[in-house]
Residue, then its C-alpha position, 0 to 999 in steps of 0.5 A: m482490442k479484439t471484439a469479444t465472442r458472444i456466447a449464448t447458453l441456457g440460463p439462469a446462472g448455475t446451470f451445467s450449461e453455464l459450466a460448459a460454456l465457461e469451459y469452452a470459453q477458456q480457449l477464447p481471448n475475450y468473451t461475453l456470456q448471455y443466458y436464455p430461458a430455453l434451448g430453442r431460444v439459445l439456438k435462435a440467438l445465432p447469429d444476430e445475438a450470439d456468435i456461438a451457442v453451447v447446448p447439451i446434446e446427450n446425457i449418459v442417463e437421459g439420452m439425446v436432447s431432442p430439441v437440439i437435434d430437431t433444430f439441426v433439421k430445421r436450420p443450418l448450424e455447424i458443430i465446432d466443438e464438444l465438451s463432457i461435463p460431469v453431472r453431480f448433484s447434492l441434497v441440501a437441507n435447512h433441517d435434518m427432517p425436511t417435509k418437502i424437497y425442491a427439485q428441477f424435473v430433470a434433476q429429480g429424474q436423475c436422483s430418484e433413488c435418493l429422493s425416494r428414501y425421504n418419502v416427502p413431496i417433491m416440489n418441481t422448479a424451473s431450474n436448479s437455481e430456483s430450487l436453491q433460492l426457494l430452500e433459502q427462502s423457506r421457513e419450513p423444514a425443506a431440502a433442495v437438489v442442487p448441482e455440486h458446483c453451486l454449493g459455494e459458501h452456502s451453509f446448510v444443516h444437512v448436506e448429502h453429496d453426489i446423489t445421482d443414480y449413476a455414479h459416472n453421470e455426464t452430459r455432452f455439450v456442443a458448441v455451434r455456430m452458423p456455418g460458413l463463417q470461417e474454415s475450421l482448420r484440422q488439427p494434427q494428432v487430434t481425434y475427430k468426430t463427425s455429425l451428420l443428418i440423413i434427411d428422409d426425403t425419399d422414403h423406401p423399404g430398407l432405407l436405414v439398413e442400406h446406409l448402415q451397410v455403406f458405413a460398415a463397408y467403408r469401416v466407418n464406426l458409428t458412435s450415435l444413431v438417433s431417429r427423429p420424426t419428420g413431422q410429416k406422417f407416421g413412420q417417416y424419420h430423419f436420422y442423426i448420426e455421429c461417427e469416428g473420424h473427420r469428414d475429409d477422411s477418405a472412408i467417410r467421404a466415400a460413404l457419404t458419396l454413396i448415401q447421397l445418391r439416395n438421400k439428402v445428407m447434411v454434414l453438421g461438422s467435424y470437431p475434436d472428440a471430447g471422449a478421446a483418450 
């Protein structure tokens, strides 16, 4: 029997991270799922405690997930896949007139319009699972914001479905591993995306403009561009970039060759584009 692939993700059970990890695991013959309390801890599980980590990298409302990008700068990791998970929340209550609402802080931010209509205190929790647990334990009129996929067989006096501020709220997740473990074979007829970091080790005026002009000259389409502080001094930034295409494409190779003349470039991986039609 083939050894199970150890997958690390953000816990506890019931998170959107778990949902993404389970979707990724469908392509594996055998796996185990391990939960960790923070994103940094998920990524630190590689490689001793886990073979693959599935972590969020961007939400359509909140933007890029900074702790994940910053980890890429600090230690070598390879992105091997991405998944897009719809983010849908419900408000559930044990009474028609709740006097408080339990909500994890990210869920609160993404459901602010609905919550403002209730005009009751918001009790922040560490996780969506905790919000649901506290509601079930409450003897007072209360409500909770929980992911739609966690409703299951639960029974509530009041349920308001799909309460996110944006109708098409989604989070992109990436599957990462330690680099060099095995070669990722390029699949034919698959649309790829490439992630890379430009490390600010030779800061100078016009640095970013120069690199953007190189990508434009070789007609490489950038889909994400995020600056992250180096932590050394104000005004110095690393740049996380995602672009259409595979790292072996001639245009991307040529662009990176020129950029590497001025700055260090870390290619984090080329992987199937989850958003491709």
